[in-house]
N, C-alpha and C positions, 0 to 999 in steps of 0.2 A: 503494499500499501505506500501510496505518496504521504507524504506527511510535511507539515510547516513548522519553521522556526524561523522566529514567531511572524506569522502571517506570511513566510514565503514557502512555498511549494517546494518540495526537494524530492525527484522523481528518482526512482528506480532505473536501471538500465533498461528493462522491458518496455518502463513506459516512455523513455525518450526513445527505443525504437520505434514505436508507434510515432510519436511524433515525428521520427524522420520518415515514416511512410507516408504522413500527411502532407511532410514536407517537398518531398520527391514527385507526389502528385500536384500539388502546388506549381512547384518548379515549371511541371510541364504543362501545366495549364497557362501559365504565362507566359513561357515561350509562345506558346500559340496565339494567345492573345495580342499580346505585344507585335506579333508577325503579322497578325490581320489588322492594325490599327492604320489604316490607310486612309490618304484622300478621300473623302466622299462616304466613307462608313461612320455610322453613328456609334455612341458610346452604348447605344440601348443593344444594338449589335453584338458589340464584343462583350456585353454582361451575358447577352444568351450562349455565346460562344462558351465564356469561361464556364457556365453552369453546364452546358453537355459535357464538356471535356471533365471535370470533377465527378460528375454521376454517372459517365462511363467508365471511371478508373474505380468508382466504389466510395467515393468521399462524398460529403456533405459542405455545404458551405455554412462557417460560423458569422457570416455576414447579414445572410438574408434571415431577416425578421429579427436582428440584435436592436435590442430597446426601439421595434418597430422600423427599422430599415428595410427599404423594398427592395433591394437590389444584391445580388452574388458578390459584387466588385463595387468599391468607391474608383469613378473614374474623374479625376479632377485637372480640369481643362485652363490653361494659363494661368489668372488670376487665382482660380479656384487653389487653395491650399491643401486640402485635404477634404474627405468627407462628399465629395461630388456623388450625385445621385445622376446615374446614366439617363439620358434621354435621347431625342430625336433628331438633333443637332447634329448634321453632319461634320465632320471632322475638316479642316481647313488648310491650305497652306501656312506653314509657320507655327501651328499650333503646336503646343508643349503639353503632352500630358501625363498625367500620373497615374498608373493603376494600380489599385491596392487589393487586394484579396487574401483568403484563408478557407482554410479546410480541416475536418474533423475526420477521424478512423479512430473508432472503437473509443469516442470520448475524449481524443486528445489531438491536442489543436498545432496548428502551423499559419502563419500570418506573415505575409512579404508584398513588397511592392517594386515597382520601377518605374522611371520616366523614359517616356520616347519624344521623341522631334519629329514633326512632319515636314516636308518638301523643304522648300529655301530656308533652312535655319538660321535664325540670328546669332552671330557666333557668341554673343552674352549669354543667353539661353544655351547652349551649348557647354558653355564654362558653367553656368550655374549647375546643368545637369552633371556636368564632370565631377566639379567640386563635391556635390551632394552625395555621389558615389563613392569617392573616393574616403570623404569624412566617414561613411558608414563602415569601411573596410577599417580606415583606421580606428573605430572606436571597438569593431569586432577583435581585431588584432591587439588593442590594450585588454579587453578581456582575459586574453589568454595567461596574461601574466599579473593583471591586478590582484589587490588583495580586496578591493571593496568597490560597490557598483560605482560610486561619484567618478571613479577615475576613468571609467570610459566616455563620459559628458566631458572630463578634461580633456582627454585625445582629440575628440571632436572640435570642441572650442579652438585649442593649440592649432588643428591641422585648417580648419576654415580660415583662420587669422594670418596664418603663415603662408598659403598657397593660393589666396584669393587676390587673383589680379583685380578684380572689381570689387569694391567691397558689397558682399552678400551678408544678410542678418540670417540669424539662426533664431527660427520660432522658438517660443518658450511656452506658449500656453499649452503645447501637444507634445509630448513625450513616448519615449519608449516604454517598455513596460515587460512585467513578468508574463511567464503563456506557460501553461501546462491542460489540467482539466477544465482551463476556461479560456479565452481567448485574451483577455485583459485582467490581470493579477499584479499582487506586490511583488518586487518592488517598482516603482517609477526609475527610468531610466534616462536621466537629463541627456538632454543634447549641449551643454553650456557647463560652464565652471561654477562650481556653488561653494559656498562654504561646507554644506553637508557636504562628508565622505560617502555616506549610503551605506547600505549594509555590508556585511565580507560576503564575499561572494565563496560557494561551496560545492563542489561535486554535487551533480543532481539538480541544479540550476538550470532554468531555462530562460532566456531574456528576446524579446523582439527589439533590436537595436536600429533605429527607424531618425535619421536627422532630417528636417524640413527645413531648405533654405529659400529665402526670398531676394529679388535683384532689389527691394527698395525698404522700408520701414516694416516691422514686424507686427507691427499694430493691425487686427484681424477683426473682422464681423461674420457672424453668421446670418446665411440668408433665411426669407421667412420659410422656407421648407424646413427649418429645424435642422438641418444636415451639414450644409455646403458651406465651408468655410473661408472666405477670400479675403485677399489683402486690401487695407481701405483705400491705399492708394492705386489699387488696379495694377500694380507691377508683378511680375510673374514669379513662380514658385516651382519647386522641383521636389522630388519624395521618395527615398529609397528605404528599403527595409529587409532585413533577414531576421528569421530566428535562428537563436543560437545555444547550443547544450553546453553545460560546463561538464564534463566527468570523469572519471579517475585520472585518465592518463591525456586529458588536455582538451581541446574544444573541438566542435565540430559544427559547421553551419547545415543547420537542418533542412533550411529553403533553397539551398544550392547542389544542383547535381554531382558535384566535383567534390562535396563538404566544404567550398571555402578554398582548395588549393590557388587557384588561380589568383584570385582577389586578394588572399593574405600575401603571394607570394612577394610582392614590391614590400612588404612591412618586415621579411624576413621571417614570419610565421608560418610554422609546416601544422596544419591542423591533423588529429587522430580520428581515424574512425572509432563510432561506437563498439565497445565489445559485444 
């Protein structure tokens, strides 16, 4: 049985392997959906594609019905930061789209997000997505050696500050989180430096690490639909996320097909498969 200490769920190796099963299905579905994100396609169509993919693989969505959320993915376009509801607007030349999805296998969850750019790409949008993705991997790399959760946010913040040719803002209102027998669990995983060191990391923990960066101000507003979060200045946003397990022999990225090997290589970190 999983146990919590205090309020933090610590998984058994078998439970982490079930999360890996969910993560592999999610990774494959996101591969298909991001490949299908083309000019003229609607985010509603991408949502249907995702739902078909995970259903055929034997998983269920942890987004659909979550506090009433009406879709299986969040599709956040341009100034939409997170929690965008898929709709019938065709994707257009120059759009930047963040696709966030999750799966469940036998009660165990996975959560991951990617950002894609369409058509004639604004170089600053491309850099925004690149820095966001690299910051995520920097946070994951920090998890491999950190003693406390807060060190992940320190690493993300330091990377963005050092590697952003244009000054990008790190959204503070939305953070990473623990994941396991539920999608959102303790602890919060900040994407920025804080006075709080956070709880100790220990084998059996699993975290969703997900920086959200914007081209302008970090001030946001939630639209009348109750879900879609947008930047107040209408500047664009990017979102990358992986679910990561810490186990007795190291870390393993549950939602990456290769366990994080390629993404962690630039940081000199080698992930270790689950036993």
